[in-house]
C-alpha positions as CSV (number, residue, x, y, z in Angstrom):
1,M,49.5,-3.4,12.2
2,Q,48.0,0.2,10.6
3,S,47.4,-2.2,7.7
4,L,45.0,-4.3,8.9
5,M,43.3,-1.3,11.0
6,V,43.0,0.5,7.7
7,S,41.5,-3.1,6.5
8,V,38.8,-4.0,9.3
9,V,37.8,-0.4,8.9
10,S,36.8,-0.4,4.7
11,F,35.5,-3.3,5.4
12,I,33.3,-2.4,7.8
13,A,32.5,0.7,5.9
14,G,31.1,-1.7,3.1
15,V,29.2,-3.9,4.8
16,K,27.8,-0.7,6.3
17,D,27.5,1.1,3.0
18,R,26.1,-2.4,1.3
19,L,23.0,-3.0,4.4
20,T,22.1,0.6,3.9
21,S,22.1,0.3,-0.1
22,E,19.9,-3.0,-0.5
23,K,16.5,-1.8,-1.1
24,G,15.7,-5.6,-3.3
25,A,15.5,-7.4,0.1
26,V,13.3,-5.4,1.9
27,A,10.8,-6.3,-1.1
28,T,11.7,-9.8,-1.0
29,E,11.5,-9.9,3.1
30,Y,7.9,-8.2,2.5
31,G,7.2,-10.5,0.0
32,L,7.9,-13.6,2.1
33,L,5.9,-12.2,5.0
34,I,2.8,-11.9,3.2
35,A,2.8,-15.2,1.5
36,L,3.7,-16.7,4.8
37,V,0.1,-14.6,5.9
38,A,-1.8,-15.5,2.9
39,F,-0.4,-19.2,4.0
40,A,-1.5,-19.1,7.2
41,I,-5.0,-17.9,6.2
42,I,-5.7,-20.7,3.6
43,A,-4.9,-22.8,6.3
44,G,-6.6,-21.5,8.5
45,A,-9.3,-21.4,6.4
46,I,-9.4,-25.5,5.7
47,V,-8.7,-26.4,9.3
48,F,-11.3,-25.1,10.2
49,G,-13.7,-24.2,7.4
50,D,-16.5,-26.4,8.5
51,A,-17.0,-25.7,11.9
52,L,-16.6,-22.0,11.1
53,G,-19.1,-22.9,7.9
54,D,-21.5,-24.0,10.7
55,W,-21.1,-21.5,13.4
56,F,-22.4,-19.0,11.1
57,A,-25.1,-20.9,9.5
58,A,-27.0,-21.4,13.3
59,L,-25.6,-17.6,13.7
60,G,-27.4,-16.4,10.5
61,A,-30.8,-18.8,11.6
62,T,-30.6,-16.7,14.9
63,V,-30.2,-14.1,13.3
64,G,-33.4,-14.5,11.2
65,G,-35.6,-15.7,13.4
66,W,-35.3,-12.6,15.4
67,A,-36.7,-10.8,12.1
68,T,-39.9,-12.9,12.1
69,T,-40.4,-12.5,15.7
70,P,-43.2,-9.7,15.9
Protein backbone atom coordinates (compact mmCIF):
# COMPACT_ATOMS: atom_id res chain seq x y z
CA MET A 1 0.00 0.00 0.00
CA GLN A 2 2.84 2.36 0.81
CA SER A 3 4.43 1.84 -2.60
CA LEU A 4 1.11 2.78 -4.22
CA MET A 5 1.01 6.02 -2.21
CA VAL A 6 4.59 6.81 -3.20
CA SER A 7 3.73 6.17 -6.85
CA VAL A 8 0.66 8.42 -6.70
CA VAL A 9 2.53 11.20 -4.94
CA SER A 10 5.42 11.05 -7.40
CA PHE A 11 2.96 11.02 -10.33
CA ILE A 12 1.19 14.12 -8.97
CA ALA A 13 4.53 15.84 -8.38
CA GLY A 14 5.62 15.03 -11.94
CA VAL A 15 2.39 16.36 -13.43
CA LYS A 16 2.60 19.50 -11.29
CA ASP A 17 6.20 20.10 -12.37
CA ARG A 18 5.31 19.53 -16.02
CA LEU A 19 2.42 21.98 -15.89
CA THR A 20 4.53 24.71 -14.32
CA SER A 21 7.48 24.25 -16.70
CA GLU A 22 5.61 24.25 -20.04
CA LYS A 23 6.11 27.77 -21.34
CA GLY A 24 5.75 26.68 -24.96
CA ALA A 25 2.15 25.66 -24.38
CA VAL A 26 1.26 29.19 -23.30
CA ALA A 27 2.79 30.64 -26.46
CA THR A 28 0.86 28.12 -28.54
CA GLU A 29 -2.39 29.01 -26.80
CA TYR A 30 -1.79 32.72 -27.39
CA GLY A 31 -1.03 32.00 -31.03
CA LEU A 32 -4.29 30.09 -31.42
CA LEU A 33 -6.19 32.90 -29.68
CA ILE A 34 -4.67 35.51 -32.00
CA ALA A 35 -5.54 33.35 -35.02
CA LEU A 36 -9.15 33.05 -33.79
CA VAL A 37 -9.46 36.82 -33.32
CA ALA A 38 -7.97 37.46 -36.77
CA PHE A 39 -10.40 34.95 -38.29
CA ALA A 40 -13.35 36.66 -36.55
CA ILE A 41 -12.26 40.09 -37.83
CA ILE A 42 -11.83 38.82 -41.39
CA ALA A 43 -15.16 36.95 -41.30
CA GLY A 44 -16.91 40.05 -39.96
CA ALA A 45 -15.38 42.21 -42.66
CA ILE A 46 -16.54 39.77 -45.34
CA VAL A 47 -20.07 39.42 -43.95
CA PHE A 48 -20.68 43.07 -43.09
CA GLY A 49 -18.30 44.67 -45.59
CA ASP A 50 -20.82 46.03 -48.10
CA ALA A 51 -23.28 47.26 -45.47
CA LEU A 52 -20.49 48.85 -43.46
CA GLY A 53 -19.07 50.52 -46.58
CA ASP A 54 -22.49 51.94 -47.45
CA TRP A 55 -22.94 53.20 -43.89
CA PHE A 56 -19.57 54.97 -43.89
CA ALA A 57 -20.29 56.45 -47.34
CA ALA A 58 -23.58 57.89 -46.07
CA LEU A 59 -21.86 59.17 -42.94
CA GLY A 60 -19.13 60.78 -45.04
CA ALA A 61 -21.72 62.47 -47.25
CA THR A 62 -23.53 63.79 -44.18
CA VAL A 63 -20.35 65.12 -42.60
CA GLY A 64 -19.24 66.56 -45.95
CA GLY A 65 -22.55 68.40 -46.11
CA TRP A 66 -21.84 69.99 -42.76
CA ALA A 67 -18.58 71.45 -44.04
CA THR A 68 -20.20 73.14 -47.04
CA THR A 69 -23.18 74.56 -45.14
CA PRO A 70 -22.53 78.21 -44.17
